[in-house]
N, C-alpha and C positions, 0 to 999 in steps of 0.2 A: 512371201516370195520363196519359192523352192530354190535350194542351192544344189549344185552339181556335187555329188560325193567325190572325195579324193580317190576313191577306189576304182573309178571308171576311167576309160581312155577313149578318145575319138577313134572310130574305126571307119567312118564313111561321112562324106559331105556331099550335099546336093550341088548342082550348078547354081549360079546366081539366077534368081527369079525376079521378074518385074511384074508390074500390075497387069501386063498383057500376057505374060508367060507362066504365071503361077498356075499350077495344076488345080483343077476343080477339087481334087481330093483334099487339098490343104484348106480350101475355103469352106468345105463341108465338115461336119463333126467327124473326128477321127481320133485315134489313139495309137501310141507306139506299142510295140510288142512287149511281153514280160521281160524285164531286165534291161530294156533299152531306154535310155534318156535322150532327149532332144534339146538342142540349144538353137533357138531361132535368133539369128543375128541380122539386124537391119544395117545395111550399108549406107543407103541414102533414102531420103523421104520418110514416110510414116506408115506404120502398119498397126492395125488394131488386133490385139491378142485377146481371145475369148476363152476363159476357163468354163467349159460347158457345165461341169459338175457343180460349180458354185454360182454360176451366173455372172461372175466378175469379168470385167473387161478393162484393158488399159492400153493406152497408145504408146507404141515404141517408136522413138525417133532414131535418127542416124546415130550409130554407135551403141545403141541399146540392145540388150538381149533378154530373152525369156527362156527360162529353164522349164522343161516339161518332164515330169516324173513318168516312169513306166506306166502304161495302161491308163493314163489320165486323158479324159476326153477333152478336146480343145479344137479350135479352128482359128483362122486368121482372115482379116479383111484388109486389103490394100486401101489406103486413104490417099488417092491420087497417085502421082508418080512415086515409085518405090523400087528399091532393089534390096534383096535379102537372100540369105541361104540358111540351110538347116544342117547342123552337125550332129551326128548320132554317136552316142557313147554307150559302152557296156563294160 
């Protein structure tokens, strides 16, 4: 599991997405820009996080987070009713 470095700070946060409002860009393979870390935070329900580079997937439940390193290819899949947001750090 990747950990967020102590040297970065949040600079932007998405609105809360649900299974019906999640942008297609997040459910397709994508990556953050160089130097940008993402923290995916599940508020309610369940979300599957896919690390495209390793093929690993894990289910995030309410209160769980996934940290995504800069330029790391990944995607998410809602598992039924869910709400989550993404916080970007640099």
